[in-house]
C-alpha positions in Angstrom: -5.4 -41.3 -28.8 -8.8 -39.8 -29.4 -10.1 -41.2 -26.1 -7.4 -39.6 -24.1 -7.8 -36.3 -25.9 -11.5 -36.3 -25.2 -11.0 -37.3 -21.6 -8.4 -34.5 -21.1 -10.7 -31.9 -22.7 -13.7 -33.0 -20.5 -11.6 -33.0 -17.3 -10.0 -29.6 -18.1 -13.4 -28.1 -18.8 -14.8 -29.5 -15.6 -11.9 -28.2 -13.6 -12.3 -24.8 -15.2 -16.0 -24.8 -14.4 -15.4 -25.7 -10.8 -12.8 -23.0 -10.5 -15.1 -20.3 -11.9 -17.9 -21.3 -9.5 -15.6 -21.6 -6.4 -13.6 -18.5 -6.9 -16.2 -15.8 -6.9 -15.7 -12.0 -6.7 -14.3 -10.8 -3.3 -16.4 -8.9 -0.9 -16.3 -5.1 -1.0 -13.8 -3.6 1.4 -15.3 -1.5 4.2 -13.7 1.9 4.2 -14.1 4.2 7.2 -14.8 7.9 6.7 -11.6 9.8 7.4 -11.2 13.6 7.7 -8.5 15.2 5.6 -5.8 17.3 7.1 -4.7 20.7 5.7 -1.2 20.8 4.3 1.0 23.8 3.8 3.8 23.8 1.2 6.9 25.5 2.5 9.7 26.7 0.2 13.1 25.1 0.8 14.7 28.5 1.7 12.2 29.2 4.5 12.7 25.7 5.9 16.5 26.1 5.9 16.3 29.4 7.7 13.9 28.0 10.3 16.2 25.0 11.0 19.4 27.1 11.1 19.0 28.2 14.7 20.6 31.1 16.6 24.5 31.3 16.7 24.4 33.2 20.1 22.2 30.6 21.8 23.7 29.0 25.0 25.2 25.6 24.4 23.2 22.7 25.8 24.8 20.2 28.2 25.9 16.9 26.7 24.5 13.9 28.4 26.9 11.2 29.6 27.4 8.3 27.1 
């Protein structure tokens, strides 16, 4: 029993050592410089009035299905 415990310990330690050497840290990712875009925050009320449209506008033709 002591022989198999020692063998198992040695093999597990060897496997762990091989794993630590093989799996090294990954390369650093190359990130390109990107310009930021300006963003405006619009209140919901202003967006709703913009999307409402004109009630007196001429109706658009409907395309054939």
